[in-house]
VODO-923707 format. One line per 8 residues: number of its first residue (from 1); their letters; for each residue x, y, z of N, C-alpha, C, O, CB. Coordinates in steps of 0.2 Angstrom, whole numbers, plus 5000, padded with zeros to 4 digits. Each point is the difference from the previous one (the first is absolute). Glycine has a CB too. Example, Ala and Ser with C-alpha at 12.3 -4.5 7.8 and 13.67 -1.06 7.14 Angstrom:
! VODO-923707
1) as) 5066 4972 5039 4996 5006 5000 5004 5006 5000 5005 4999 5003 4986 4995 5003  5007 5011 4990 5004 5006 5001 4996 5005 5003 5003 5006 5001 5003 4991 4989
END
This chain:
! VODO-923707
1) mtrprkvw) 5021 4959 4777 4999 4995 5006 5001 5006 5008 5002 5005 5003 5006 4982 4989  4988 5009 5009 5000 5005 5008 5003 4995 5005 4999 4994 5001 4989 5012 4996  5016 4998 5007 5006 4999 5007 4995 4998 5002 4994 5004 5000 5016 5004 5002  4991 4985 5003 4998 4998 5006 4999 5006 5006 5003 5005 5000 5002 4984 4996  4991 5009 5008 5001 5006 5004 5003 4995 5003 5000 4994 4999 4990 5017 5001  5015 4993 5008 5002 4997 5004 4999 5000 5007 5001 5005 5004 5004 4996 4988  4993 4995 5009 4995 4997 5009 5009 5002 5004 5006 4999 4998 4979 4984 4999  5013 5021 5007 5003 5001 5007 4998 4996 5006 4996 5002 5004 5004 5007 4992
9) paqlavga) 5003 4986 5004 5000 4997 5006 5001 5001 5008 4999 4995 5003 5002 5000 4988  5002 5012 5012 5000 5000 5003 4994 5004 5003 4998 5000 5005 5012 4996 4993  4986 5010 4994 4996 5002 5006 4993 4995 4999 4994 5001 5002 5011 5014 4999  4997 4980 4994 4993 4996 5000 5000 4995 5009 4995 4999 5003 5007 4998 4979  5004 5002 5020 5001 4998 5007 4998 5007 5005 4998 4997 5005 5012 4992 4990  4989 5017 5005 4998 5004 5002 4990 4999 5001 4996 5000 5004 5019 5005 4991  4985 4996 4998 4991 5000 4997 4997 4993 5006 4995 5001 5004 5008 5002 4978  5000 4991 5017 4999 4993 5001 5000 5001 5006 4994 4998 5003 5010 4996 4988
17) slifmsav) 5003 5009 5014 4998 4999 5006 4992 5006 5005 4997 4998 5005 5017 4995 4993  4987 5013 4999 4995 5004 5003 4990 4997 4999 4995 5001 5004 5016 5010 4992  4991 4985 4999 4993 4995 4997 4999 4994 5006 4995 4998 5003 5009 5001 4981  5002 5000 5017 5001 4994 5006 4999 5003 5008 4997 4997 5004 5014 4996 4988  4992 5016 5008 4998 5002 5007 4993 5002 4998 4997 5003 5005 5016 5001 5001  4982 4997 4989 4994 5003 4999 4998 4993 5004 4997 5000 5006 5002 5010 4982  5002 4986 5010 4996 4991 5003 4997 5000 5004 4994 4999 5001 5011 4995 4996  5005 5008 5008 4998 4994 5007 4995 5006 5002 4995 4999 5003 5018 4991 5001
25) lafgafrf) 4990 5017 4996 4995 5007 5003 4992 4996 4998 4996 4998 5004 5014 5016 4993  4990 4985 5000 4991 4998 4999 5000 4995 5002 4994 5000 5003 5003 5005 4987  5007 4989 5011 4997 4994 5003 4999 5002 5009 4996 4997 5004 5012 4994 4984  4997 5014 5014 5000 5002 5008 4996 5004 5000 4997 5000 5005 5012 4999 4997  4989 5004 4994 4993 5006 5001 4992 4995 4998 4995 5002 5002 5013 5011 4994  4993 4983 5001 4996 4994 5000 4998 4997 5008 4995 4997 5000 5012 5000 4989  4997 5003 5016 5002 4996 5004 4998 5007 5004 4996 4996 5003 5014 4994 4991  4988 5016 5009 4999 5003 5004 4993 5000 5001 4997 5001 4994 5013 5004 5004
33) pvekgfti) 4986 4995 5006 4994 5000 5002 4993 5008 4999 5001 5005 5003 5008 4984 5006  4987 5011 4987 4997 5000 4996 4996 5005 5003 4999 5006 4997 5003 4983 4998  4996 5010 5014 4998 5004 5003 5003 5008 5003 5005 5001 5002 4991 4987 4999  4999 5017 4999 5002 5008 4999 5003 5003 5007 5006 5003 5000 4983 4999 4993  5009 4997 5012 4997 5002 5007 4999 5005 5000 4994 5000 4998 5010 4994 5007  5000 5014 4996 5001 5004 5001 5000 5003 4995 4995 5004 4999 5009 4993 5009  4999 5002 4986 5001 5002 4994 4997 5000 4996 4998 4995 4998 5009 5005 5005  4991 5007 4993 5000 4997 4992 4998 4995 4996 4995 4998 4997 5011 5007 5005
41) lgahvypy) 5004 4993 4997 5001 4995 4993 5006 4995 5005 5004 5001 5004 4996 5010 4982  4997 4982 5011 5006 4997 5006 5008 4998 4996 5003 5002 4995 4984 4991 5012  5015 5003 4999 5008 5001 5003 5001 4997 4991 5006 5000 4998 4997 4997 5020  4993 5001 4979 5001 4995 4994 5000 5007 4993 5005 5002 4997 4986 4985 5010  5006 5015 4992 5001 5005 4996 5006 5004 4998 5000 5004 4995 4991 4995 5008  5013 5002 5000 5008 5003 4999 5003 4997 4995 5003 5001 4995 4998 5002 5016  5000 4988 4995 5004 4999 4995 4998 4995 4993 5003 4996 4997 5006 5005 5013  4986 5001 4989 4996 4999 4993 5003 5006 4994 5003 5000 4995 4986 4996 5013
49) avavflgi) 5008 5007 4996 5002 5010 4995 5007 4998 4997 5001 5000 4993 4994 5012 5018  5013 4984 4996 5004 5003 4998 5001 4995 4997 5006 5000 4998 4997 5008 5008  4994 4986 4993 5000 4990 4998 5000 5003 4993 5006 5001 4997 4985 4989 5012  5002 5012 4988 5000 5005 4992 5005 5002 4996 5002 4999 4995 4991 5006 5011  5009 4998 5001 5006 5007 4995 5005 4998 5000 5004 5003 4997 4992 5006 5007  5007 4987 4999 5007 4996 5001 4998 4996 4990 5003 5001 4995 4999 4997 5024  4991 4997 4983 5000 4998 4995 5001 5002 4996 5005 4998 4998 4991 4999 5006  4999 5009 4992 4999 5005 4996 5009 5000 4995 5001 4998 4995 4988 5009 5014
57) vgvltslq) 5014 4997 4998 5007 5000 4998 5003 4996 4997 5002 5000 4995 4998 5006 5010  5001 4989 5000 5004 4992 4997 4998 4997 4992 5005 4998 4997 4993 4997 5016  4995 5005 4985 4999 5001 4995 5001 5004 4994 5001 4997 4995 4994 4997 5011  5006 5014 4994 5003 5003 4997 5008 4999 4997 5003 5000 4994 4988 5004 5011  5011 4995 5003 5007 4999 4999 5002 4997 4997 5006 5001 4997 4994 5000 5008  4996 4991 4995 5001 4995 4997 4999 5001 4994 5005 4998 4997 4993 4996 5010  4998 5008 4990 4997 5002 4992 5009 5006 4999 5004 4996 4998 4976 5004 5002  5020 5002 5000 5003 5007 5001 5008 4992 4995 5002 4998 4995 4991 5017 5022
65) avtggsre) 5009 4984 4990 5006 4994 5000 5000 4996 4994 5006 4999 4997 4994 4999 5016  4992 4999 4984 5001 4996 4994 5001 5003 4994 5003 4999 4995 4992 4995 5010  5000 5012 4997 5003 5005 4991 5001 5005 4998 4998 5004 4996 4997 4991 5001  5011 5005 5010 5007 5005 4995 5000 5003 5009 5006 5002 5000 4991 5004 4982  5002 4994 5021 5002 5000 5007 5003 5007 5003 4997 5003 4997 5004 4984 5002  5002 5017 5004 5005 5005 5001 5004 5001 4997 5003 4994 4999 4995 5005 5009  5004 5005 4989 5004 5000 4995 5010 5001 5003 5002 5003 5005 4984 5003 4987  5015 4993 5006 5010 4999 5003 4999 5009 5000 4997 5004 4997 5012 4984 4995
73) paydsgra) 4997 5011 5014 5001 5006 5002 5004 5006 4995 5005 4997 4997 4995 4996 5013  5000 5012 4987 5005 5003 4996 5006 5001 5004 5002 5002 5005 4990 5003 4988  5013 4991 4999 5007 5004 5000 5003 5004 4998 4999 5003 4995 5001 4990 5007  5005 5009 5001 5004 5003 4995 5008 5000 4999 5004 5002 5004 4986 5004 4999  5011 4993 4991 5007 4994 4995 5001 4993 5006 5005 4997 5003 5006 5016 4991  4985 4986 5007 5001 4990 5006 5000 5002 5006 4999 4996 5004 5009 4997 4991  4992 5016 5007 4997 4999 5006 4996 5001 5003 4996 5003 4997 5009 4996 5001  4991 5001 5010 4994 5001 5003 4998 5003 5000 4995 4997 5000 5006 4998 5004
81) tkalpggk) 4998 5012 4996 4996 5008 5001 5001 5000 5008 4999 4995 5003 4989 5006 4985  5013 5003 5014 5001 5000 5008 4997 5001 5004 5001 5006 5001 5005 4995 4996  4990 4998 5007 4997 4999 5004 4996 5007 5003 5002 5006 5000 5006 4984 5001  4986 5006 5002 4992 5006 5000 5008 5007 5006 5005 4998 5002 4975 4990 5000  5018 5017 4999 5004 5004 5005 4993 5001 5005 4994 5000 4999 5018 5007 4993  4992 4993 5012 4996 4998 5009 5005 4998 5004 5003 5003 5004 4986 4992 4993  5011 4998 5002 5004 4996 5002 5000 5001 5009 4995 5002 5003 5011 4998 4984  4999 4998 5017 5000 5000 5004 4995 5007 5005 4996 4999 5004 5015 4994 4990
89) tgaawvta) 4992 5013 5003 4992 5003 5000 4995 5001 5003 4998 5002 5006 5005 4996 4988  4993 4998 4999 4993 5000 5000 5001 4991 5004 4994 4998 5001 5002 5012 4986  5008 4986 5015 5000 4997 5004 4998 5003 5007 4995 4998 5003 5011 4996 4990  4998 5010 5008 5000 5001 5007 4993 5005 5000 4998 5000 5006 5018 4998 4997  4981 5005 4995 4994 5005 5000 4994 4996 5001 4995 5002 5003 5009 5006 4989  4996 4985 5007 4994 4996 4997 5000 4996 5009 4995 5000 5004 5006 4998 4978  5006 4999 5018 5001 4998 5009 4999 5007 5007 5000 4999 5006 5011 4990 4988  4990 5017 5004 4999 5005 5005 4992 5001 4999 4997 5002 5005 5015 5004 4994
97) glaicall) 4984 4993 4995 4995 4997 5000 4993 4996 5002 4994 5000 5000 5014 5004 4996  4997 4990 5006 4998 4995 5003 5002 5001 5008 4996 4999 5005 5004 4993 4984  5005 5009 5012 5001 5004 5008 4997 5005 5002 4997 5000 5005 5011 4998 4996  4991 5007 4995 4995 5007 5004 4993 4996 5001 4995 5001 5004 5011 5012 4989  4994 4984 5003 4991 4996 4996 4997 5000 5006 4995 5003 5001 5008 4988 4990  5003 5001 5014 5001 4992 5004 4998 5007 5008 4997 5001 5005 5017 4985 4986  4993 5018 5006 4998 5006 5009 4995 5005 5002 4998 5000 5006 5011 5001 4992  4988 5003 4997 4995 5003 4999 4991 5000 4999 4995 5004 4999 5018 4997 5000
105) ithigfvl) 4988 4989 5000 4993 5001 5000 4996 4997 5003 4995 4997 4997 5007 5006 4996  4999 4997 5015 4997 5001 5004 4997 5008 5005 4995 5002 5004 5012 4984 4996  4999 5019 4996 4999 5006 5002 4995 5006 4996 4997 5005 5002 5014 4990 5002  4990 5001 4986 4997 5005 4995 4995 4995 4999 4995 5004 5000 5015 5004 4994  4989 4989 5006 4994 4996 4996 5001 4998 4997 5003 5004 4996 4992 4999 5004  5004 4989 4995 5000 4995 4995 4999 5005 4996 5005 5000 4997 4991 4988 5008  5001 5016 4993 4999 5003 4993 5008 5007 4999 5003 5000 4995 4979 4998 5007  5018 5004 5002 5006 5004 4999 5006 4996 5000 5005 5001 4996 4990 5007 5009
113) aaaqlfac) 5004 4987 5000 5007 4995 4999 5004 4999 4993 5006 5001 4998 4988 4992 5011  4998 5005 4989 5001 4994 4995 5002 5006 4992 5004 4999 4996 4985 4989 5011  5008 5018 4995 5002 5004 4993 5006 5003 5002 5002 5003 4995 4987 4999 5001  5013 4998 5008 5007 5002 5002 5007 4996 4996 5005 5002 4998 4989 5000 5015  5003 4993 4988 5005 4993 4998 4997 4999 4993 5004 4997 4997 4999 4996 5014  4992 5008 4986 5001 5003 4995 5002 5004 4994 5001 4999 4994 4995 4996 5012  5005 5012 5001 5003 5004 4995 5010 4998 4999 5003 4999 4995 4985 5012 5010  5012 4988 5004 5008 4998 4999 5002 4993 4993 5006 5000 4998 4994 5004 5018
121) sahgfgsr) 4996 4992 4983 5002 4996 4997 5002 5003 4993 5006 5001 4998 4988 4990 5008  4999 5013 4992 5000 5005 4993 5006 5004 4999 5003 5001 4994 4984 5000 5008  5016 5002 5005 5007 5004 4996 5005 4995 5002 5006 5001 5000 4992 5013 5001  5000 4980 5001 5005 4994 4999 5001 4998 4994 5006 4999 4998 4991 4997 5011  4998 5005 4987 4998 4997 4994 5004 5005 4994 5002 4999 4995 4985 4995 5011  5013 5012 4998 5001 5007 4995 4995 5006 4998 4999 5004 4995 5008 4987 5000  4989 5008 5011 4992 5005 4997 5004 5007 5001 5006 5000 4997 4981 4994 5008  5012 5010 4998 5002 5006 5001 4992 5005 5004 5000 5004 5005 5011 4995 4982
129) rpardlai) 4987 5000 5012 4990 5002 5002 5001 4998 5006 4999 4994 5000 4992 5003 4989  5010 5005 5017 4997 4997 5008 4991 5001 4999 4994 4997 5001 5020 5007 5008  4988 5002 4990 4992 5003 5001 4994 4993 4998 4996 4997 5004 5009 5016 4991  4997 4987 4997 4996 4998 4996 5001 4991 5002 4995 4997 4999 5007 5015 4992  5004 4986 5011 5000 4993 5001 4996 5000 5008 4995 4996 5000 5018 5003 4992  4987 5004 5013 4995 5000 5004 4995 5000 5000 4998 4999 5006 5008 5003 4997  4987 5001 4993 4995 5000 4995 5001 4991 5000 4999 4996 5004 5001 5020 4989  5003 4984 5001 4999 4994 4999 5001 4993 5006 4997 4995 4999 5006 5011 4989
137) gialalpv) 5002 4995 5018 4998 4995 5004 4996 4998 5004 4998 4995 5002 5009 5007 4997  4989 5008 5001 4993 4997 5004 4995 4998 4999 4996 4997 5004 5006 5008 4999  4997 4996 4987 4994 4998 4996 5000 4991 5003 4996 4997 5002 5006 5013 4986  5005 4990 5011 5000 4993 4996 4998 4994 5010 4998 4995 5001 5016 5009 4984  4989 5000 5019 4999 4998 5007 4991 5000 5004 4997 4996 5003 5017 5010 4996  4986 4999 4999 4991 5004 5003 4997 4993 4997 4999 4996 5004 5000 5022 4992  4999 4979 4996 4997 4994 4999 5003 4993 5006 4996 4997 5003 5004 5008 4983  5007 4994 5015 5003 4994 5002 5000 5002 5008 5005 4998 5003 5003 4997 4984
145) ywlfsigl) 4987 5010 5015 4998 4999 5008 4995 5002 4999 4999 5004 5004 5009 4997 5003  4988 4998 4991 4993 4998 4999 4997 4993 5000 4996 4996 5003 5005 5015 4991  5004 4987 4997 4997 4994 5000 5004 4996 5006 4996 4995 5002 5001 5005 4986  5008 5000 5015 4999 4997 5005 4998 5002 5009 5001 4996 5005 5008 5000 4986  4988 5009 5009 5000 4999 5008 4993 4999 4997 4998 4996 5003 5011 5010 5006  4987 4996 4987 4991 5001 4999 5000 4993 4995 4996 4996 5002 5001 5019 4998  5006 4983 4996 4997 4994 4995 5003 4995 5006 4995 4997 5003 5006 5007 4980  5006 4993 5021 5001 4996 5002 5000 4999 5008 5000 4994 5003 5006 5006 4985
153) gvslpplv) 4994 5006 5017 4998 5001 5003 5007 5000 5005 5000 5001 5006 4989 4996 4989  5016 5003 4999 5007 5000 5004 5004 5007 5005 5002 5005 4998 4999 4987 4991  4999 5007 5016 5000 5005 5002 5008 5006 4999 5006 4998 5002 4984 4994 5006  5010 5011 4991 5009 5005 4992 4999 5005 5007 4994 5001 5002 5005 4999 4977  5006 5003 5023 5003 5007 5003 4994 5005 5000 5001 5002 4995 5010 4997 5001  4986 5003 5006 4996 5007 4996 5000 5007 4994 5005 5004 4998 4994 4992 5013  4996 5003 4987 5001 5006 4993 5004 5002 5001 5006 4998 4999 4985 5005 5000  5007 5005 5006 5008 5003 5002 4996 5000 5007 4994 5000 5002 5013 5009 4986
161) nawi) 5002 4991 5016 4997 5001 5007 4996 5006 5001 4999 5004 4996 5010 4990 5008  4989 5008 5003 4997 5007 5005 5001 5005 4998 4996 5004 4998 5004 4992 5010  5009 5004 4994 5003 5005 4998 5000 5006 4997 5002 5006 5001 5002 4985 5001  4992 5006 4991 5005 5002 4992 4994 5004 4999 4999 5003 4995 5010 4986 4999
END
C-alpha cells in the first residue's frame, strides 16, 4: 500500500501567485505598442520574456508542491538546526554593495558598478573569492547592458567611463 503524497499548500500558493503574476505581466505587455522606433526590439519583448519565465517557475513550483513539495527542514532531536552563518554581517555586505553601486554608477559606469554589487552580495552570502566574483559580475552585467542599451534603446550610464 502506497502512502498518499503530501500537498504543500504554502508552496502551492507561491506557485499559483507566480502564475498569476505571469498572466498579469503578459497582459500588460500585450497592451504595449508594437512599433519599435529606433530600437531593435519593441518594448513588449522583455515583459513577455519575464512573464514566460515567471510562468515556468510558477508551474514547476506548483508541480513540486503537489508531488511532494519542498522537504521539511532537518531536525535535531526535535529542535530546528541553526540558521545559516552570515546573518547580520552578510546583510551588511549586501547593503554596502547596493550603496556603493548607487554612489559610483555614474563615476565608474554601469558594468563595473553592477560587478562590484555582485561581488559584495556574493561575499555576503559566503563567497571568499573576490576576483572570481567580479569576473562573474562583469559577465552578467555586460549582456544586461547590451540588451537594455541596444535592444531597448534605454540610456544607461556608460559601459565604463572615459577616465578608465
